N, CA, C and O of each residue as an XYZ file, in Angstrom:
284
protein
N       1.125     62.533    238.617
C       1.408     61.906    237.335
C       2.838     62.266    236.924
O       3.277     63.399    237.118
N       3.537     61.328    236.374
C       4.911     61.519    235.943
C       4.954     62.299    234.633
O       4.123     62.101    233.746
N       5.922     63.175    234.531
C       6.118     63.932    233.297
C       6.586     62.989    232.198
O       7.530     62.222    232.390
N       5.933     63.046    231.059
C       6.302     62.215    229.912
C       7.090     63.078    228.939
O       6.637     64.151    228.540
N       8.261     62.608    228.564
C       9.165     63.381    227.720
C       9.670     62.523    226.570
O       9.983     61.346    226.748
N       9.744     63.125    225.391
C      10.397     62.481    224.250
C      11.609     63.334    223.910
O      11.477     64.517    223.594
N      12.781     62.734    223.976
C      14.022     63.448    223.646
C      14.498     63.001    222.272
O      14.516     61.810    221.958
N      14.879     63.970    221.470
C      15.370     63.686    220.123
C      16.829     64.089    220.013
O      17.245     65.117    220.549
N      17.597     63.273    219.317
C      18.980     63.617    218.971
C      19.063     63.517    217.458
O      18.829     62.452    216.887
N      19.395     64.618    216.814
C      19.527     64.641    215.355
C      21.011     64.581    215.030
O      21.767     65.494    215.361
N      21.411     63.524    214.392
C      22.813     63.292    214.044
C      23.198     64.100    212.806
O      22.327     64.467    212.017
N      24.491     64.382    212.625
C      24.941     65.129    211.443
C      24.577     64.455    210.121
O      24.408     65.130    209.105
N      24.456     63.118    210.131
C      24.112     62.419    208.889
C      22.601     62.368    208.641
O      22.156     61.753    207.672
N      21.808     63.012    209.512
C      20.364     63.077    209.319
C      19.570     62.054    210.110
O      18.343     62.131    210.158
N      20.245     61.100    210.730
C      19.524     60.126    211.550
C      18.934     60.812    212.773
O      19.532     61.731    213.333
N      17.772     60.361    213.174
C      17.105     60.904    214.357
C      16.967     59.785    215.376
O      16.443     58.714    215.070
N      17.439     60.040    216.584
C      17.281     59.084    217.675
C      16.278     59.666    218.661
O      16.311     60.857    218.971
N      15.393     58.818    219.145
C      14.422     59.286    220.133
C      14.495     58.420    221.370
O      14.799     57.230    221.296
N      14.215     59.027    222.498
C      14.181     58.306    223.759
C      12.983     58.814    224.544
O      12.813     60.019    224.729
N      12.164     57.894    224.998
C      10.974     58.239    225.769
C      11.295     58.081    227.246
O      11.878     57.080    227.662
N      10.912     59.077    228.031
C      11.124     59.024    229.472
C       9.804     59.303    230.176
O       8.991     60.094    229.700
N       9.600     58.652    231.304
C       8.415     58.905    232.111
C       7.266     57.949    231.872
O       6.183     58.138    232.426
N       7.478     56.921    231.057
C       6.443     55.917    230.808
C       6.978     54.540    231.150
O       8.159     54.257    230.952
N       6.118     53.697    231.656
C       6.471     52.313    231.951
C       5.677     51.407    231.028
O       4.567     51.752    230.622
N       6.228     50.266    230.697
C       5.536     49.308    229.843
C       5.641     49.687    228.375
O       6.458     50.526    227.995
N       4.811     49.066    227.560
C       4.872     49.252    226.107
C       4.126     50.493    225.625
O       4.026     50.710    224.418
N       3.604     51.307    226.529
C       2.835     52.482    226.116
C       3.682     53.507    225.360
O       3.131     54.346    224.647
N       5.003     53.455    225.501
C       5.853     54.404    224.774
C       5.750     54.177    223.267
O       5.867     55.122    222.488
N       5.532     52.939    222.858
C       5.392     52.659    221.424
C       4.141     53.311    220.862
O       4.153     53.809    219.736
N       3.067     53.314    221.633
C       1.840     53.975    221.189
C       2.049     55.481    221.089
O       1.537     56.129    220.176
N       2.802     56.027    222.030
C       3.055     57.464    222.053
C       3.862     57.919    220.844
O       3.615     59.001    220.311
N       4.817     57.112    220.407
C       5.735     57.537    219.348
C       5.397     57.007    217.959
O       6.067     57.371    216.993
N       4.394     56.171    217.832
C       4.088     55.539    216.536
C       3.822     56.563    215.436
O       4.346     56.418    214.332
N       3.031     57.580    215.705
C       2.717     58.592    214.697
C       3.959     59.396    214.314
O       4.176     59.687    213.138
N       4.764     59.750    215.300
C       6.000     60.493    215.021
C       6.952     59.676    214.157
O       7.542     60.199    213.211
N       7.100     58.415    214.477
C       8.006     57.559    213.712
C       7.530     57.397    212.276
O       8.346     57.348    211.355
N       6.234     57.314    212.079
C       5.693     57.195    210.722
C       5.986     58.450    209.905
O       6.223     58.369    208.700
N       5.971     59.588    210.548
C       6.228     60.853    209.841
C       7.716     61.113    209.606
O       8.088     61.785    208.645
N       8.564     60.578    210.486
C      10.000     60.812    210.350
C      10.642     59.955    209.267
O      11.656     60.350    208.692
N      10.080     58.810    208.984
C      10.660     57.935    207.966
C      10.843     56.529    208.484
O      10.277     56.152    209.510
N      11.633     55.761    207.773
C      11.836     54.353    208.115
C      12.606     54.215    209.422
O      13.594     54.915    209.648
N      12.150     53.316    210.273
C      12.848     53.013    211.515
C      13.947     52.011    211.196
O      13.672     50.920    210.696
N      15.186     52.379    211.485
C      16.328     51.512    211.205
C      16.516     50.499    212.324
O      16.778     49.324    212.068
N      16.384     50.955    213.556
C      16.502     50.040    214.691
C      15.698     50.586    215.864
O      15.419     51.781    215.959
N      15.341     49.677    216.740
C      14.591     50.039    217.933
C      15.032     49.117    219.052
O      15.103     47.902    218.869
N      15.329     49.686    220.205
C      15.771     48.888    221.345
C      15.018     49.345    222.588
O      15.120     50.507    222.982
N      14.266     48.445    223.207
C      13.536     48.829    224.411
C      14.481     49.046    225.588
O      15.518     48.391    225.698
N      14.110     49.968    226.458
C      14.870     50.205    227.686
C      14.292     49.330    228.792
O      13.318     48.610    228.572
N      14.879     49.388    229.958
C      14.373     48.578    231.074
C      12.961     48.998    231.477
O      12.207     48.181    232.006
N      12.588     50.260    231.236
C      11.233     50.714    231.549
C      10.184     50.012    230.692
O       9.029     49.887    231.099
N      10.580     49.558    229.517
C       9.647     48.843    228.642
C       9.149     47.557    229.306
O       8.004     47.151    229.109
N      10.005     46.933    230.080
C       9.669     45.665    230.719
C       9.031     45.842    232.096
O       8.591     44.867    232.704
N       8.978     47.065    232.584
C       8.352     47.336    233.881
C       6.833     47.321    233.730
O       6.311     47.621    232.657
N       6.135     46.978    234.791
C       4.667     47.001    234.706
C       4.177     48.411    234.395
O       4.673     49.393    234.947
N       3.208     48.491    233.513
C       2.651     49.792    233.147
C       1.945     50.397    234.351
O       1.257     49.703    235.100
N       2.125     51.687    234.521
C       1.476     52.401    235.607
C       0.170     52.952    235.074
O       0.152     53.780    234.164
N      -0.902     52.489    235.643
C      -2.216     52.918    235.165
C      -2.693     54.167    235.873
O      -2.183     54.552    236.925
N      -3.650     54.762    235.285
C      -4.274     55.946    235.849
C      -5.646     55.531    236.358
O      -6.452     54.978    235.610
N      -5.902     55.790    237.595
C      -7.205     55.452    238.138
C      -8.025     56.721    238.278
O      -7.537     57.765    238.711
N      -9.268     56.594    237.902
C     -10.176     57.722    237.997
C     -11.445     57.263    238.685
O     -11.937     56.164    238.429
N     -11.960     58.086    239.539
C     -13.215     57.761    240.189
C     -14.220     58.811    239.766
O     -13.963     60.012    239.857
N     -15.351     58.350    239.309
C     -16.397     59.243    238.833
C     -17.584     59.122    239.759
O     -18.091     58.027    240.003
N     -18.018     60.246    240.266
C     -19.197     60.258    241.109
C     -20.279     61.049    240.399
O     -20.029     62.122    239.849
N     -21.459     60.514    240.421
C     -22.591     61.223    239.837
C     -23.686     61.343    240.876
O     -23.806     60.517    241.781
N     -24.457     62.358    240.730
C     -25.582     62.565    241.635
C     -26.853     62.625    240.815
O     -26.885     63.236    239.747
N     -27.882     62.003    241.307
C     -29.165     62.043    240.624
C     -29.868     63.340    241.003
O     -30.112     63.614    242.178
N     -30.185     64.126    239.988
C     -30.841     65.409    240.238
C     -32.342     65.336    240.010
O     -33.019     66.365    240.023
N     -32.855     64.177    239.809
C     -34.283     64.032    239.563
C     -34.538     63.665    238.117
O     -33.620     63.663    237.296
N     -35.763     63.360    237.811
C     -36.139     62.948    236.461
C     -36.592     64.130    235.646
O     -37.224     65.056    236.154
N     -36.262     64.083    234.385
C     -36.774     65.074    233.444
C     -38.067     64.548    232.861
O     -38.151     63.370    232.513
N     -39.069     65.388    232.749
C     -40.350     64.958    232.178
C     -40.417     65.301    230.722
O     -41.420     65.017    230.066
């Protein structure tokens, strides 16, 4: 799994810039939505090329074994 990182740059005038690394597709917006709501009004937002890349999914395989019936 790729390391997911959020980098922040705090400007002298108080503006905060964030950049998400390690995610493909629009999932970065879900990751940062709560943070952005807490930081204040979003002045601008610009997607990177990773935003337009196909999202990389996580596949999981679950195996179960039947241990018998409970009475």
